[in-house]
Steps between C-alpha positions, in 0.01 A plus 500: 500500500559280199223413259498183277427624147323185397271526800414864407421373149277236653333761716427716179341198320290395796373863546414519125328158491340532839615129570817356652445160351479625137811725551692207654417280203655745261820498719483118516456516874284273716217670712716443804812651344293790371358579838850467665651758250225753567534454871877548485441815297249636755750415773772694329262806472363449844147520381209292351456549128191289439165428651443131431195280456461154383417617135688822452724773632484853516756780595512653838556869528870448545488255200350778284779741615764236416347416158631807325842471662498134390442600139775762508742240651423241231517762228832619614645143527372425149639831358841407674495152341419648162780761526750221582370265223528791252840588607607129439290499175271234636128449455378241742198375697148390445285710269122458532299624218124470402330572174175418313503150348465594135754787504750324720489187295548669164699813595716401809557123488684512158769722657531316839791276402706784351446715812608189731811452274592876553435481864576135618484591874140610479212260588188609302155404626236602250138482593266512198133571577221708359393586865652827640744391754555723812878528458545655854297227679659222285852615524569561129786729389333593174176475303478548127153644432316594184231751474413819697626493853260580792607754763731340767818540696688272263783630294460468119727525211373492137670234285318523190178621317220253469263598218174293454300444187181326386535179300283232346550183282445558127225239498297675774515833306396314186195370676409791708645810320779739604427783746538840331455718802519441889125481527485205261655290782172493673370259230784255533606219731784640702730270697537647848778484752410542870240741593566770237190565299592849363750539222617857458682617184590822332442527120744650252326825541568506878144428608458268806246221465383284797332173388306264717596155351346159553589151415438121559832437663686652789825390648763608751795367299638712210608206306147364488386814335765453225406134446128563476542805266739307284233223474260746362303571809484865487693820542754541769699788666864385535850632570718528185778293654258210522397531131813528283507137381122501445493814291809416301357150413163651417320284761369833641454840335465841673158657522429874503855586398608858604298493814705518827366295804486706821624517755856449392670192661856466600732221624618591851753364746351541845683464828428536873519858642772646732752238414827530322490252217780234511727490205339190363167693475660797319689268248196294427291804436755650268527167326137476432474858389783446247338178372163663455668788318690279268202284428290810435238389726165627413598583129319330221 
């Protein structure tokens, strides 16, 4: 029995997506060609892998059994290719990465050209979105995420610290006063990001304060928080990497200096589980970690 590796990859994507058509589109196959490939794979195995309806597909019992074997097959093939490429000193292939819009644009995009000049055989596809992308479902090799990771089966590697601070424009503080203690924030207009309403911080004496904050403006985009705070709209909670220029120029000043925002945030490289990372993923991760270290990401 001979299995077509490309058809096995197609089977894995269709099983993950629950749709043959979407999987076929990713492989640039017509619906007819997609169906023919799956049928040929089923013929090779001598069993039916999918239950098909007009809208979706689901795995048969034999399909569920084959799924884990298929993952091992593809992992082994990718590991073999990676070993050969490493032996030849080559880094090749398409690298699919996703990151938040603000962080990706300011902290990843400036290094893209240098990376591609170092590794000209890599094709980098960078998706920038403030929505959390399901990297397994969407077929990404890597996600660069900022914050506290939720529990999952994904594999994570810390790339850098990501401290956060409270900031405001001088003209706002001149008009409304400067908070002297965390509880004072209740009397200020706070610019809110997402659904977070509680700001937690530890004072210089080590005491933890949880403050319920309110404000007239809420957004899902970190850059919008910076813009409104810079315009004198209120007090914002931001990552240090996003504030360096504003603090150095004096457009923003830090509030409640000496207080540490909790929980501590980090910058993470996250990849799918149970999969040997291709060389291109490893070198890109190492490349970013080195750049963040050299740039002293998160240091004022």
